[in-house]
ROSE-4610 file (N, C-alpha, C; in Angstrom, 1 decimal, always signed):
// ROSE-4610
residu = [X/X/X/X/X/X/X/X/X/X/X/X/X/X/X/X/X/X/X/X/X/X/X/X/X/X/X/X/X/X/X/X/X/X/X/X/X/X/X/X/X/X/X/X/X/X/X/X/X/X/X/X/X/X/X/X/X/X/X/X/X/X/X/X/X/X/X/X/X/X/X/X/X/X/X/X/X/X/X/X/X/X/X/X/X/X/X/X/X/X/X/X/X/X/X/X/X/X/X/X/X/X/X/X/X/X/X/X/X/X/X/X/X/X/X/X/X/X/X/X/X/X/X/X/X/X/X/X/X/X/X/X/X/X/X/X/X/X/X/X/X/X/X/X/X/X/X/X/X/X/X/X/X/X/X/X/X/X/X/X/X/X/X/X/X/X/X/X/X/X/X/X/X/X/X/X/X/X/X/X/X/X/X/X/X/X/X/X/X/X/X/X/X/X/X/X/X/X/X/X/X/X/X/X/X/X/X/X/X/X/X/X/X/X/X/X/X/X/X/X/X/X/X/X/X/X/X/X/X/X/X/X/X/X/X/X/X/X/X/X/X/X/X/X/X/X/X/X/X/X/X/X/X/X/X/X/X/X/X/X/X/X/X/X/X/X/X/X/X/X/X/X/X/X/X/X/X/X/X/X/X/X/X/X/X/X/X/X/X/X/X/X/X/X/X/X/X/X/X/X/X/X/X/X/X/X/X/X/X/X/X/X/X/X/X/X/X/X/X/X/X/X/X/X/X/X/X/X/X/X/X/X/X/X/X/X/X/X/X/X/X/X/X/X/X/X/X/X/X/X/X/X/X/X/X/X/X/X/X/X/X/X/X/X/X/X/X/X/X/X/X/X/X/X/X/X/X/X/X/X/X/X/X/X/X/X/X/X/X/X/X/X/X/X/X/X/X/X/X/X/X/X/X/X/X/X/X/X/X/X/X/X/X/X/X/X/X/X/X/X/X/X/X/X/X/X/X/X/X/X/X/X/X/X/X/X/X/X/X/X/X/X/X/X/X/X/X/X/X/X/X/X/X/X/X/X/X/X/X/X/X/X/X/X/X/X/X/X/X/X/X/X/X/X/X/X/X/X/X/X/X/X/X/X/X/X/X/X/X/X/X/X/X/X/X/X/X/X/X/X/X/X/X/X/X/X/X/X/X/X/X/X/X/X/X/X/X/X/X/X/X/X/X/X/X/X/X/X/X/X/X/X/X/X/X/X/X/X/X/X/X/X/X/X/X/X/X/X/X/X/X/X/X/X/X/X/X/X/X/X/X/X/X/X/X/X/X/X/X/X/X/X/X/X/X/X/X/X/X/X/X/X/X/X/X/X/X/X/X/X/X/X/X/X/X/X/X/X/X/X/X/X/X/X/X/X/X/X/X/X/X/X/X/X/X/X/X/X/X/X/X/X/X/X/X/X/X/X/X/X/X/X/X/X/X/X/X/X/X/X/X/X/X/X/X/X/X/X/X/X/X/X/X/X/X/X/X/X/X/X/X/X/X/X/X/X/X/X/X/X/X/X/X/X/X/X/X/X/X/X/X/X/X/X/X/X/X/X/X/X/X/X/X/X/X/X/X/X/X/X/X/X/X/X/X/X/X/X/X/X/X]
num = [1/1/1/2/2/2/3/3/3/4/4/4/5/5/5/6/6/6/7/7/7/8/8/8/9/9/9/10/10/10/11/11/11/12/12/12/13/13/13/14/14/14/15/15/15/16/16/16/17/17/17/18/18/18/19/19/19/20/20/20/21/21/21/22/22/22/23/23/23/24/24/24/25/25/25/26/26/26/27/27/27/28/28/28/29/29/29/30/30/30/31/31/31/32/32/32/33/33/33/34/34/34/35/35/35/36/36/36/37/37/37/38/38/38/39/39/39/40/40/40/41/41/41/42/42/42/43/43/43/44/44/44/45/45/45/46/46/46/47/47/47/48/48/48/49/49/49/50/50/50/51/51/51/52/52/52/53/53/53/54/54/54/55/55/55/56/56/56/57/57/57/58/58/58/59/59/59/60/60/60/61/61/61/62/62/62/63/63/63/64/64/64/65/65/65/66/66/66/67/67/67/68/68/68/69/69/69/70/70/70/71/71/71/72/72/72/73/73/73/74/74/74/75/75/75/76/76/76/77/77/77/78/78/78/79/79/79/80/80/80/81/81/81/82/82/82/83/83/83/84/84/84/85/85/85/86/86/86/87/87/87/88/88/88/89/89/89/90/90/90/91/91/91/92/92/92/93/93/93/94/94/94/95/95/95/96/96/96/97/97/97/98/98/98/99/99/99/100/100/100/101/101/101/102/102/102/103/103/103/104/104/104/105/105/105/106/106/106/107/107/107/108/108/108/109/109/109/110/110/110/111/111/111/112/112/112/113/113/113/114/114/114/115/115/115/116/116/116/117/117/117/118/118/118/119/119/119/120/120/120/121/121/121/122/122/122/123/123/123/124/124/124/125/125/125/126/126/126/127/127/127/128/128/128/129/129/129/130/130/130/131/131/131/132/132/132/133/133/133/134/134/134/135/135/135/136/136/136/137/137/137/138/138/138/139/139/139/140/140/140/141/141/141/142/142/142/143/143/143/144/144/144/145/145/145/146/146/146/147/147/147/148/148/148/149/149/149/150/150/150/151/151/151/152/152/152/153/153/153/154/154/154/155/155/155/156/156/156/157/157/157/158/158/158/159/159/159/160/160/160/161/161/161/162/162/162/163/163/163/164/164/164/165/165/165/166/166/166/167/167/167/168/168/168/169/169/169/170/170/170/171/171/171/172/172/172/173/173/173/174/174/174/175/175/175/176/176/176/177/177/177/178/178/178/179/179/179/180/180/180/181/181/181/182/182/182/183/183/183/184/184/184/185/185/185/186/186/186/187/187/187/188/188/188/189/189/189/190/190/190/191/191/191/192/192/192/193/193/193/194/194/194/195/195/195/196/196/196/197/197/197/198/198/198/199/199/199/200/200/200/201/201/201/202/202/202/203/203/203/204/204/204/205/205/205/206/206/206/207/207/207/208/208/208/209/209/209/210/210/210/211/211/211/212/212/212/213/213/213/214/214/214/215/215/215/216/216/216/217/217/217/218/218/218/219/219/219/220/220/220/221/221/221/222/222/222/223/223/223/224/224/224/225/225/225/226/226/226/227/227/227/228/228/228/229/229/229/230/230/230/231/231/231/232/232/232/233/233/233/234/234/234/235/235/235/236/236/236/237/237/237]
x = [+169.9/+169.4/+168.3/+167.3/+166.6/+166.9/+166.5/+167.3/+166.1/+166.0/+164.6/+164.8/+166.1/+166.1/+167.8/+168.6/+169.5/+170.4/+171.1/+171.8/+171.9/+170.7/+170.5/+172.0/+171.7/+172.5/+172.5/+173.9/+173.9/+173.9/+173.2/+173.0/+173.2/+174.1/+174.4/+173.9/+173.0/+172.6/+173.8/+172.7/+173.4/+173.5/+173.0/+172.4/+172.9/+174.2/+174.7/+175.0/+174.0/+174.6/+175.5/+175.2/+175.6/+177.5/+177.9/+179.1/+179.1/+178.7/+179.2/+179.7/+178.7/+178.7/+180.3/+180.1/+181.7/+182.5/+182.8/+184.0/+184.3/+183.0/+183.7/+183.6/+182.9/+183.4/+184.7/+185.6/+186.8/+187.7/+187.9/+188.9/+188.6/+186.9/+187.5/+188.0/+187.4/+187.3/+185.8/+185.6/+183.5/+182.9/+181.7/+180.9/+180.1/+179.3/+178.4/+177.2/+176.3/+175.3/+174.0/+173.7/+171.5/+172.2/+171.2/+170.7/+169.7/+169.7/+167.2/+167.6/+166.7/+167.1/+167.4/+167.3/+167.1/+168.0/+168.6/+169.0/+170.3/+171.3/+173.0/+173.6/+173.7/+174.0/+175.6/+176.9/+177.9/+178.2/+178.8/+179.1/+180.5/+180.7/+182.3/+182.7/+184.0/+183.6/+182.9/+183.0/+182.1/+181.1/+180.7/+179.0/+178.3/+178.9/+178.4/+177.7/+176.3/+176.4/+176.1/+176.7/+176.4/+175.4/+175.0/+174.0/+173.6/+173.4/+173.9/+172.0/+171.5/+170.2/+170.3/+169.5/+169.3/+168.0/+169.7/+168.7/+169.3/+167.8/+168.3/+168.6/+168.0/+167.7/+169.3/+170.2/+171.1/+172.0/+171.9/+173.2/+174.2/+175.3/+176.4/+177.2/+177.7/+177.6/+179.7/+179.6/+180.9/+182.3/+182.9/+183.8/+184.3/+185.2/+184.4/+183.4/+182.6/+181.6/+180.3/+179.4/+177.5/+176.8/+177.4/+176.2/+175.6/+177.1/+176.1/+177.0/+177.0/+177.6/+177.3/+178.0/+178.5/+177.5/+176.9/+176.1/+177.0/+177.0/+178.0/+178.7/+180.2/+181.0/+181.5/+182.2/+182.7/+184.1/+184.7/+185.7/+186.1/+187.0/+187.6/+189.4/+189.6/+191.1/+191.5/+193.2/+193.5/+195.0/+196.2/+197.3/+198.4/+198.9/+199.3/+198.2/+197.9/+196.7/+196.9/+198.4/+198.7/+198.8/+198.6/+199.0/+197.5/+196.7/+195.1/+194.4/+195.1/+194.4/+194.9/+196.1/+196.6/+195.2/+194.7/+194.5/+192.9/+192.3/+191.1/+190.9/+191.9/+191.8/+192.0/+193.0/+192.5/+191.1/+190.3/+188.9/+188.5/+188.8/+187.4/+187.2/+187.9/+187.6/+188.3/+188.4/+188.9/+189.8/+191.4/+191.4/+191.2/+191.2/+190.9/+191.8/+192.0/+192.5/+193.8/+195.1/+195.9/+195.6/+195.7/+195.6/+197.3/+197.6/+198.5/+198.8/+197.7/+197.8/+196.1/+195.9/+194.8/+194.3/+194.1/+193.9/+191.8/+191.6/+189.9/+189.8/+188.7/+188.6/+187.1/+186.6/+185.4/+185.6/+184.5/+184.0/+183.5/+183.1/+182.8/+181.1/+180.4/+179.0/+179.0/+180.6/+180.2/+181.2/+180.4/+180.3/+181.6/+182.2/+183.7/+183.8/+185.3/+185.5/+186.8/+187.4/+188.3/+189.5/+190.3/+191.2/+191.5/+192.0/+192.6/+193.8/+195.3/+196.2/+195.2/+195.8/+195.2/+196.7/+197.8/+198.6/+197.9/+198.2/+197.6/+196.6/+195.7/+195.0/+194.9/+194.5/+194.4/+194.2/+194.3/+194.2/+192.5/+190.9/+190.4/+190.0/+189.8/+189.4/+188.4/+189.2/+187.6/+186.8/+185.7/+184.6/+185.0/+185.7/+185.9/+184.4/+183.9/+182.5/+181.9/+181.0/+179.9/+179.8/+180.7/+180.3/+179.3/+178.5/+177.0/+177.5/+177.5/+177.8/+176.4/+177.0/+175.7/+176.3/+175.4/+175.7/+175.5/+175.5/+175.6/+175.9/+176.9/+177.4/+176.9/+177.5/+177.2/+175.8/+175.2/+173.5/+173.0/+173.6/+173.0/+173.6/+174.8/+174.6/+174.2/+173.9/+172.9/+171.7/+171.6/+169.8/+169.8/+170.9/+171.5/+171.9/+172.3/+172.5/+171.9/+170.6/+169.4/+168.6/+168.6/+167.8/+168.2/+169.3/+169.9/+170.2/+170.5/+171.2/+172.8/+173.0/+174.9/+175.0/+176.5/+177.3/+178.3/+177.8/+178.5/+180.4/+181.1/+182.8/+183.3/+183.4/+184.1/+183.1/+183.6/+182.8/+183.7/+184.6/+185.2/+185.1/+185.6/+185.1/+185.0/+185.6/+185.0/+184.4/+183.6/+182.7/+182.4/+181.6/+181.6/+181.3/+181.6/+181.1/+180.7/+179.8/+178.9/+179.3/+179.4/+180.1/+178.8/+178.4/+177.3/+177.0/+176.8/+176.3/+177.5/+178.3/+179.5/+179.8/+178.6/+179.1/+179.2/+179.9/+180.6/+180.1/+179.5/+179.2/+179.5/+179.8/+180.9/+179.9/+180.0/+179.2/+180.0/+180.1/+181.1/+180.5/+181.4/+180.4/+180.8/+179.8/+179.9/+179.8/+180.3/+180.0/+179.1/+178.8/+178.1/+176.8/+176.5/+175.5/+174.9/+174.3/+173.1/+172.3/+171.2/+170.5/+169.4/+169.9/+169.2/+167.7/+166.7/+165.3/+164.8/+164.5/+164.6/+163.3/+162.0/+163.2/+163.0/+163.1/+163.8/+165.4/+165.4/+166.9/+167.5/+167.1/+168.5/+168.9/+168.4/+169.4/+168.7/+170.1/+169.6/+170.2/+169.6/+170.1/+171.8/+172.1/+173.1/+173.4/+172.9/+172.9/+171.9/+171.5/+170.7/+171.1/+170.9/+170.8/+169.5/+169.5/+168.5/+168.3/+167.4/+167.5/+166.7/+167.0/+166.3/+165.4/+163.7/+163.0/+162.2/+161.5/+161.1/+159.3/+159.1/+157.9/+157.7/+157.1/+157.6/+156.6/+155.1/+154.9/+155.8/+156.0/+157.0/+158.0/+158.6/+160.1/+159.5/+159.0/+157.9/+158.1/+157.4/+156.7/+158.2/+159.2/+160.7/+161.2/+161.3/+161.9/+161.1/+160.1/+159.6/+159.5/+159.7/+159.9/+161.3/+162.3/+163.5/+164.0/+162.9/+163.4/+163.0/+163.2/+163.0/+161.3/+161.3/+160.5/+159.5/+158.8/+157.8/+157.9/+158.4/+158.3/+157.2/+156.6/+155.9/+156.3/+156.6/+156.3/+157.0/+156.8/+156.6/+156.1/+156.1/+154.6/+154.6/+154.4/+154.2/+155.2/+156.1/+157.4/+158.4/+158.0/+159.3/+158.7/+158.9/+158.9/+159.9/+159.6/+160.8/+160.6/+162.1/+161.7/+163.4/+163.1/+163.8/+164.5/+166.4/+166.9/+166.7/+167.0/+167.2/+168.1/+168.6/+169.9/+169.0/+168.0/+167.2/+167.9/+168.8/+168.8/+167.9/+167.3/+166.2/+167.0/+166.0/+166.6/+165.6/+165.5/+164.7/+164.4/+162.5/+163.4/+162.0/+162.9/+161.9/+162.2/+161.1/+161.1/+161.6]
y = [+87.1/+86.0/+86.6/+86.5/+86.2/+86.1/+87.0/+86.6/+86.3/+85.3/+85.0/+86.0/+85.3/+85.8/+85.9/+86.1/+86.2/+85.9/+84.7/+84.1/+84.6/+84.5/+85.5/+84.8/+83.5/+83.2/+81.5/+80.9/+79.5/+79.0/+78.2/+77.9/+76.2/+76.1/+74.9/+74.3/+73.3/+72.8/+72.4/+72.6/+72.0/+71.9/+71.1/+70.9/+71.4/+72.3/+73.3/+74.9/+75.4/+76.6/+77.7/+77.9/+78.7/+78.4/+76.9/+76.3/+77.2/+76.6/+76.3/+77.7/+78.5/+80.1/+80.7/+80.1/+80.3/+79.7/+79.2/+78.2/+79.3/+79.0/+80.1/+81.6/+82.0/+83.7/+83.8/+82.9/+82.7/+82.3/+81.0/+80.7/+82.0/+81.9/+83.3/+84.6/+85.5/+86.5/+87.3/+86.7/+87.0/+87.2/+88.2/+88.8/+88.5/+88.2/+87.3/+88.6/+88.7/+89.9/+89.5/+88.3/+88.3/+86.8/+87.6/+86.0/+86.3/+84.3/+84.5/+82.4/+82.0/+80.8/+79.7/+79.9/+78.6/+79.2/+80.1/+80.9/+81.6/+81.6/+82.4/+82.9/+84.2/+84.1/+85.2/+84.6/+85.6/+86.1/+86.9/+87.3/+88.3/+88.0/+88.1/+89.2/+89.8/+91.0/+91.8/+91.1/+91.4/+91.2/+90.8/+90.8/+89.4/+88.1/+86.9/+86.4/+86.2/+85.6/+84.0/+83.7/+81.9/+81.7/+81.1/+81.1/+79.6/+79.6/+77.8/+77.7/+76.9/+76.3/+75.5/+76.0/+74.5/+73.5/+72.2/+70.5/+69.7/+69.8/+68.7/+68.0/+67.0/+65.4/+65.5/+66.7/+66.2/+65.1/+64.5/+63.3/+64.2/+64.0/+64.7/+63.8/+64.3/+63.5/+62.9/+62.1/+60.7/+60.7/+62.0/+62.5/+61.2/+61.0/+60.9/+60.2/+59.5/+57.8/+58.5/+58.4/+58.1/+57.7/+57.2/+56.3/+58.0/+58.6/+59.7/+60.8/+61.3/+62.1/+63.9/+64.5/+66.1/+66.7/+66.3/+67.4/+69.0/+69.2/+70.6/+70.9/+72.2/+72.4/+73.4/+74.4/+75.6/+75.6/+76.2/+76.7/+77.8/+77.8/+79.3/+79.4/+80.5/+81.3/+82.2/+81.7/+81.6/+82.0/+83.1/+83.1/+82.6/+81.5/+80.3/+79.6/+78.5/+77.8/+76.3/+75.8/+74.9/+75.4/+76.9/+77.2/+77.4/+78.0/+78.2/+76.3/+75.9/+74.1/+73.6/+74.5/+74.3/+74.7/+76.6/+77.0/+76.5/+75.8/+75.4/+74.3/+73.3/+71.9/+72.3/+73.5/+74.0/+74.5/+74.9/+75.4/+74.4/+73.4/+72.1/+71.1/+71.2/+71.0/+69.3/+68.5/+67.4/+67.3/+67.3/+67.2/+66.3/+66.1/+65.0/+63.9/+65.3/+64.9/+66.3/+66.5/+67.2/+67.1/+68.4/+68.6/+69.4/+69.3/+69.9/+71.8/+72.5/+73.5/+74.2/+72.7/+73.1/+71.6/+72.4/+71.1/+71.1/+69.9/+69.3/+69.0/+69.6/+69.1/+68.8/+68.4/+69.0/+69.8/+70.4/+71.3/+70.3/+71.6/+70.6/+70.1/+70.3/+69.8/+68.7/+68.2/+67.1/+67.6/+69.5/+69.6/+69.8/+69.2/+69.0/+70.7/+71.0/+72.8/+72.5/+73.4/+73.3/+74.2/+74.8/+75.6/+75.9/+76.4/+76.8/+78.1/+78.2/+78.6/+79.9/+81.2/+82.1/+83.7/+83.5/+84.9/+86.4/+86.6/+87.9/+88.4/+87.0/+86.9/+86.7/+87.5/+87.5/+88.7/+88.9/+87.9/+87.4/+88.3/+87.3/+86.7/+85.7/+84.5/+84.9/+84.5/+85.4/+83.8/+83.6/+82.9/+82.9/+81.6/+81.1/+80.8/+80.0/+79.5/+78.5/+78.2/+77.5/+76.0/+75.4/+73.5/+73.0/+72.6/+71.5/+70.2/+68.9/+67.8/+67.7/+66.8/+66.6/+65.5/+64.3/+63.6/+64.2/+65.3/+65.7/+67.6/+67.7/+69.2/+69.9/+69.8/+70.7/+70.8/+70.2/+70.6/+70.8/+70.8/+71.7/+72.8/+72.8/+74.3/+75.4/+75.1/+75.3/+76.1/+74.8/+75.1/+76.1/+76.1/+77.3/+78.6/+78.6/+79.7/+80.4/+79.8/+80.4/+80.5/+80.0/+80.7/+81.8/+82.6/+83.7/+84.3/+84.1/+85.0/+84.8/+84.0/+83.9/+83.1/+83.5/+83.0/+81.8/+80.6/+79.3/+79.8/+79.6/+80.2/+79.2/+77.7/+77.0/+75.8/+74.6/+73.3/+72.1/+71.6/+70.2/+69.1/+68.1/+66.6/+66.5/+67.5/+67.3/+68.3/+69.0/+70.5/+70.9/+72.3/+73.1/+74.5/+75.4/+77.0/+77.8/+78.2/+79.9/+81.0/+81.9/+83.4/+84.4/+85.4/+86.6/+86.9/+88.3/+88.8/+89.2/+88.9/+88.9/+87.2/+86.2/+85.4/+84.1/+83.2/+81.8/+80.1/+79.7/+78.6/+77.8/+76.4/+75.5/+74.3/+73.4/+72.3/+70.7/+70.0/+68.8/+67.2/+67.6/+65.7/+64.7/+63.7/+62.7/+61.4/+60.1/+59.8/+58.0/+58.1/+57.5/+58.3/+59.4/+60.5/+59.8/+59.8/+60.2/+61.2/+61.5/+62.9/+63.0/+64.0/+64.4/+63.5/+63.6/+63.3/+64.0/+65.7/+66.0/+65.5/+66.1/+66.5/+64.9/+63.7/+62.7/+63.0/+62.5/+62.9/+62.2/+60.4/+59.7/+60.1/+60.9/+61.9/+62.3/+63.7/+65.3/+66.0/+67.1/+68.2/+68.5/+68.5/+69.2/+70.8/+71.6/+72.5/+72.8/+74.2/+74.7/+76.6/+76.5/+77.8/+78.4/+79.6/+80.9/+81.8/+81.8/+82.6/+83.6/+85.0/+86.2/+86.5/+86.5/+86.5/+87.8/+88.5/+89.8/+89.7/+88.6/+88.0/+86.3/+86.0/+84.3/+83.7/+84.1/+83.0/+83.0/+84.4/+84.1/+83.3/+82.9/+82.6/+81.1/+81.4/+79.6/+79.0/+79.5/+78.9/+78.6/+80.1/+80.4/+78.6/+78.9/+77.3/+76.2/+75.8/+74.9/+74.1/+75.8/+75.9/+75.1/+75.4/+74.9/+73.9/+72.6/+71.2/+71.1/+72.0/+72.1/+71.6/+71.3/+70.3/+71.1/+71.6/+71.6/+70.9/+71.2/+70.6/+71.4/+70.2/+70.8/+71.6/+72.3/+73.2/+74.7/+75.7/+77.0/+77.5/+79.5/+80.5/+81.7/+82.8/+83.8/+84.4/+84.4/+84.8/+83.9/+83.0/+81.9/+80.6/+79.9/+78.5/+77.7/+76.4/+75.1/+74.0/+74.1/+73.5/+72.3/+71.2/+70.6/+71.1/+70.9/+71.5/+70.1/+69.8/+68.7/+67.1/+67.8/+66.8/+66.2/+67.3/+67.1/+67.4/+68.6/+69.5/+69.9/+70.9/+71.9/+73.1/+74.2/+75.1/+76.4/+77.8/+78.2/+79.8/+80.1/+81.3/+82.2/+83.2/+84.1/+85.3/+86.4/+87.9/+88.8]
z = [+20.0/+20.5/+21.6/+21.7/+22.8/+24.4/+25.1/+26.4/+27.1/+27.7/+28.7/+30.4/+31.2/+32.1/+32.1/+33.7/+33.9/+35.1/+35.6/+36.4/+37.7/+38.5/+39.8/+40.9/+41.4/+42.4/+41.4/+42.2/+42.2/+43.5/+44.0/+45.3/+45.7/+46.7/+47.4/+48.4/+48.2/+49.4/+51.1/+51.9/+53.2/+54.4/+54.8/+56.7/+57.2/+56.9/+58.3/+57.8/+57.0/+55.9/+56.5/+58.1/+58.9/+58.8/+58.8/+59.1/+57.7/+56.2/+55.2/+54.8/+54.9/+54.7/+54.9/+56.3/+56.9/+56.3/+56.2/+55.3/+54.4/+53.7/+52.2/+52.3/+52.9/+53.2/+53.5/+54.7/+55.2/+54.2/+53.5/+52.2/+52.0/+51.2/+49.9/+49.5/+51.2/+51.5/+50.9/+50.3/+49.9/+51.2/+50.6/+52.3/+52.6/+53.7/+53.3/+53.6/+52.5/+52.0/+52.8/+53.0/+53.1/+53.9/+55.4/+56.1/+56.3/+56.4/+56.5/+57.5/+58.2/+58.5/+58.0/+56.4/+55.9/+54.7/+54.0/+52.9/+53.5/+53.1/+53.5/+52.0/+51.6/+50.6/+50.9/+49.4/+49.8/+49.0/+49.0/+47.5/+46.8/+45.3/+44.7/+44.5/+44.7/+44.3/+43.3/+42.2/+40.4/+40.8/+41.9/+42.5/+41.7/+41.3/+41.7/+43.1/+43.2/+44.4/+44.5/+46.0/+46.0/+47.3/+46.7/+48.2/+49.2/+49.9/+50.6/+51.4/+50.5/+51.1/+52.5/+53.3/+54.0/+53.7/+53.1/+53.4/+54.5/+55.8/+57.0/+56.1/+55.2/+54.8/+53.7/+54.0/+52.6/+52.5/+51.8/+51.3/+50.6/+51.1/+50.3/+49.5/+48.3/+47.1/+47.6/+46.9/+47.0/+46.1/+45.6/+44.3/+44.4/+43.3/+41.3/+41.2/+41.5/+41.7/+40.8/+40.1/+40.4/+40.9/+41.9/+42.7/+43.8/+43.8/+45.1/+43.8/+42.8/+41.9/+42.9/+42.3/+42.6/+42.0/+41.0/+39.6/+39.9/+40.9/+40.5/+40.9/+40.9/+41.6/+41.0/+42.0/+42.1/+41.4/+40.4/+40.3/+41.1/+41.3/+42.5/+41.9/+41.8/+41.1/+42.1/+42.4/+43.4/+43.1/+43.1/+43.4/+44.6/+44.4/+45.3/+45.7/+44.8/+44.7/+46.5/+46.1/+47.2/+48.6/+48.4/+49.9/+50.7/+49.3/+49.5/+50.1/+48.8/+49.8/+51.3/+51.0/+52.4/+53.6/+54.0/+54.1/+54.5/+53.3/+52.9/+53.9/+53.8/+54.3/+56.3/+56.5/+57.7/+58.5/+57.7/+57.7/+57.0/+57.5/+57.6/+56.2/+55.1/+53.6/+53.9/+53.0/+52.6/+50.9/+51.1/+50.3/+49.1/+47.7/+47.8/+45.9/+45.2/+44.1/+43.7/+43.2/+42.6/+41.2/+40.6/+38.7/+38.4/+37.3/+37.2/+38.0/+37.6/+38.2/+39.4/+39.5/+40.7/+41.3/+42.1/+43.6/+43.8/+43.9/+44.3/+45.0/+46.5/+47.8/+47.7/+49.0/+49.1/+50.2/+50.5/+51.3/+52.9/+53.6/+54.7/+54.4/+53.6/+53.0/+52.2/+51.8/+51.0/+49.3/+49.4/+47.8/+47.1/+46.4/+45.9/+44.7/+45.0/+44.4/+43.9/+43.0/+42.9/+42.8/+43.5/+43.9/+42.6/+41.2/+40.4/+40.5/+39.4/+40.1/+38.7/+39.2/+38.4/+38.9/+38.2/+38.5/+38.6/+39.8/+40.2/+40.5/+40.9/+41.5/+43.4/+44.1/+45.7/+46.5/+47.6/+48.3/+48.5/+47.6/+47.6/+46.1/+46.8/+45.2/+44.5/+43.3/+42.0/+41.9/+41.1/+41.0/+39.2/+39.3/+37.6/+37.0/+36.9/+36.9/+37.8/+37.7/+38.0/+37.8/+37.0/+36.6/+37.0/+35.8/+36.2/+35.4/+35.7/+35.5/+34.3/+32.8/+32.0/+31.0/+30.8/+30.0/+28.3/+28.2/+27.0/+27.0/+27.1/+27.8/+26.7/+25.6/+24.4/+24.5/+24.6/+24.3/+25.8/+27.0/+28.5/+27.8/+27.4/+27.1/+26.8/+25.7/+24.3/+24.6/+26.0/+26.5/+27.1/+28.1/+29.2/+27.8/+27.1/+26.2/+25.7/+25.4/+24.4/+25.7/+27.1/+27.7/+28.6/+28.6/+29.2/+28.2/+26.8/+26.1/+26.1/+26.7/+27.1/+25.6/+25.5/+25.0/+24.4/+23.8/+23.8/+23.8/+24.4/+24.6/+24.1/+24.1/+24.0/+24.1/+23.0/+23.3/+22.7/+23.3/+23.4/+23.7/+23.6/+24.0/+26.2/+26.3/+28.1/+28.5/+27.5/+28.3/+27.2/+27.9/+26.8/+28.0/+27.4/+28.6/+27.8/+28.4/+28.2/+29.4/+28.3/+29.2/+28.9/+30.0/+29.7/+30.8/+30.8/+31.9/+33.4/+33.2/+34.4/+34.8/+34.0/+34.8/+33.8/+34.3/+33.1/+33.7/+33.2/+33.3/+32.8/+33.6/+32.4/+32.7/+31.7/+31.4/+31.4/+32.3/+32.3/+31.5/+31.1/+30.0/+31.4/+31.6/+32.3/+31.9/+31.0/+30.4/+31.3/+32.8/+33.2/+34.2/+33.6/+34.3/+35.2/+36.3/+37.0/+37.3/+37.0/+37.3/+38.4/+38.5/+40.2/+40.3/+40.9/+41.2/+42.3/+41.8/+43.4/+42.7/+44.2/+45.3/+46.2/+45.7/+46.1/+47.2/+48.5/+48.7/+48.5/+48.2/+47.2/+46.3/+46.0/+44.2/+44.0/+45.1/+45.5/+44.4/+44.8/+43.1/+43.7/+45.0/+45.2/+45.5/+43.7/+43.9/+43.2/+42.8/+41.7/+41.0/+40.4/+39.4/+39.9/+40.6/+41.1/+39.3/+38.1/+37.3/+37.1/+37.3/+37.4/+36.2/+35.9/+34.8/+35.1/+34.2/+34.5/+34.2/+34.0/+33.4/+33.6/+34.8/+35.3/+34.1/+33.7/+32.1/+31.1/+30.5/+29.7/+29.8/+31.3/+30.9/+31.2/+32.0/+32.1/+30.2/+29.6/+28.1/+27.9/+27.6/+26.8/+27.4/+28.6/+29.4/+29.1/+28.9/+28.2/+26.9/+26.1/+24.6/+24.4/+25.6/+25.4/+26.2/+26.1/+26.8/+28.3/+29.1/+30.2/+30.3/+32.1/+32.6/+33.7/+33.6/+35.0/+36.1/+37.3/+38.6/+39.6/+40.3/+41.1/+42.9/+42.4/+43.0/+42.6/+43.3/+43.3/+43.6/+43.5/+44.8/+43.9/+44.8/+43.4/+42.6/+43.4/+42.8/+42.3/+42.6/+41.8/+41.7/+40.1/+39.6/+39.5/+39.5/+39.5/+38.7/+38.0/+37.2/+36.5/+35.6/+35.3/+34.4/+33.9/+32.7/+32.1/+30.2/+29.7/+30.5/+31.5/+32.2/+33.3/+34.0/+35.1/+36.3/+36.2/+37.0/+37.5/+38.5/+39.3/+39.0/+38.2/+38.3/+38.9/+39.2/+39.8/+38.5/+38.0/+37.7/+38.9/+39.5/+39.9/+39.2/+40.0/+39.8/+41.0]
């Protein structure tokens, strides 16, 4: 399988990145490893990076509907998810729904996330997966698997999972899916993936071959694309 690039990080949009980064760092136990005026990065113990990108005109998702869809969410692992959910609320989260072994909450910027039970995980949380909404989860999983050289580990009626290079990315089937229209703030991306490549020209050629669309943004070290479901992502060097 041809490897075009690898996931560098997932980035969540927010109007107050200091507040959101502090929330996740305190909740999860992850370390803040990079701070810039418009960008903060936290790192999990196994080296996965989650970033917070300044978006002054950010429109928060309103889960579970598709008028203001979530687009992305994080699945976090902890042993004792109910206690963790209570602590998340104390830190500024909003409880949204209860599952069999998980709780869905919204972070202070409105992004939903799941706290899932995993025996033996703690006190620092694990990042199980970044989950991306899609109208055709299997097709979007195959797009990213081909782009990243990852393996499709699961396909089912509710979605798909790809794994590789220390990351898991899930794709959630959404029947009435509403795509982002970046950079229109009325249809926000909510989050995006940064994908590191060795060569931007070769990376662009491969992404376009697989079905991506080049967007009118970028610079010397990055280019912006939309995947087949409309989610923006960046190729970076």
